[in-house]
VMD Tcl script that draws the C-alpha trace (Angstrom):
set ca {
  {-64.57 -27.39 30.88}
  {-61.92 -27.66 28.16}
  {-58.57 -29.35 28.68}
  {-56.94 -25.92 28.40}
  {-59.12 -24.58 31.23}
  {-58.28 -27.63 33.35}
  {-54.56 -27.02 32.78}
  {-54.90 -23.33 33.70}
  {-56.78 -24.28 36.87}
  {-54.07 -26.83 37.74}
  {-51.27 -24.30 37.20}
  {-53.08 -21.56 39.13}
  {-53.51 -23.94 42.05}
  {-49.80 -24.83 41.98}
  {-48.86 -21.13 41.94}
  {-51.25 -20.43 44.82}
  {-49.75 -23.25 46.89}
  {-46.16 -22.26 46.08}
  {-46.85 -18.74 47.36}
  {-48.19 -19.99 50.68}
  {-51.91 -19.97 49.75}
  {-52.47 -16.20 50.05}
  {-56.00 -14.78 50.00}
  {-57.15 -12.35 47.29}
  {-54.50 -13.24 44.70}
  {-56.66 -15.55 42.57}
  {-56.90 -13.20 39.57}
  {-53.13 -12.76 39.45}
  {-52.56 -16.50 39.82}
  {-55.08 -17.25 37.08}
  {-53.41 -14.78 34.70}
  {-49.97 -16.22 35.42}
  {-51.31 -19.73 34.85}
  {-53.00 -18.67 31.60}
  {-49.69 -17.30 30.28}
  {-47.85 -20.47 31.33}
  {-50.44 -22.68 29.63}
  {-50.21 -20.56 26.49}
  {-46.41 -20.90 26.47}
  {-46.71 -24.67 26.99}
  {-49.08 -24.92 24.03}
  {-46.62 -23.04 21.79}
  {-43.64 -25.17 22.83}
  {-43.09 -28.15 20.53}
  {-43.27 -31.43 22.41}
  {-40.28 -33.77 22.54}
  {-40.54 -37.26 21.02}
  {-41.38 -40.08 23.40}
  {-38.53 -41.94 25.11}
  {-39.87 -45.23 23.70}
  {-37.69 -44.75 20.61}
  {-34.54 -45.25 22.72}
  {-33.15 -48.79 22.96}
  {-33.46 -50.26 26.43}
  {-30.55 -51.78 28.31}
  {-30.72 -55.56 28.62}
  {-29.58 -55.77 32.25}
  {-30.78 -53.51 35.06}
  {-28.17 -51.34 36.74}
  {-27.09 -52.45 40.22}
  {-28.30 -50.21 42.98}
  {-25.80 -48.43 45.22}
  {-25.59 -49.69 48.78}
  {-26.62 -47.28 51.50}
  {-23.87 -46.19 53.88}
  {-24.44 -47.08 57.53}
  {-25.26 -44.16 59.78}
  {-22.24 -42.70 61.60}
  {-22.29 -43.05 65.39}
  {-23.33 -39.87 67.16}
  {-20.29 -39.85 69.47}
  {-17.70 -40.00 66.67}
  {-15.46 -37.05 65.87}
  {-16.14 -35.07 62.69}
  {-13.89 -35.86 59.74}
  {-10.87 -33.55 59.30}
  {-11.17 -31.01 56.49}
  {-9.88 -32.12 53.10}
  {-6.35 -31.04 52.19}
  {-6.13 -28.08 49.83}
  {-5.00 -28.70 46.29}
  {-1.57 -27.14 45.55}
  {-1.57 -24.28 43.03}
  {-0.73 -25.12 39.42}
  {2.88 -24.45 38.39}
  {3.47 -21.24 36.48}
  {4.38 -21.43 32.83}
  {7.85 -20.16 31.94}
  {8.02 -16.99 29.90}
  {9.15 -17.48 26.27}
}
mol new
graphics top color blue
foreach p $ca { graphics top sphere $p radius 0.5 }
foreach p [lrange $ca 0 end-1] q [lrange $ca 1 end] { graphics top cylinder $p $q radius 0.2 }
display resetview
């Protein structure tokens, strides 16, 4: 089996799963996958990200917020932003 056939099979399976695994739609899924694989083959690939310089220090991770107690009141709605002032006529 060629790599192209493997890719078509992979795409057809993904389509089948995304549609809820219906019975009797294999020919339609295969044709859709064939067209997708053909479009992928015609699309020029992007250069690898290895060419980008890497940051020297890792970014700090955000701290997770503690879970709100279940008995607390919901937050009040945010105040509306006032309308922008109108421009004077010349």
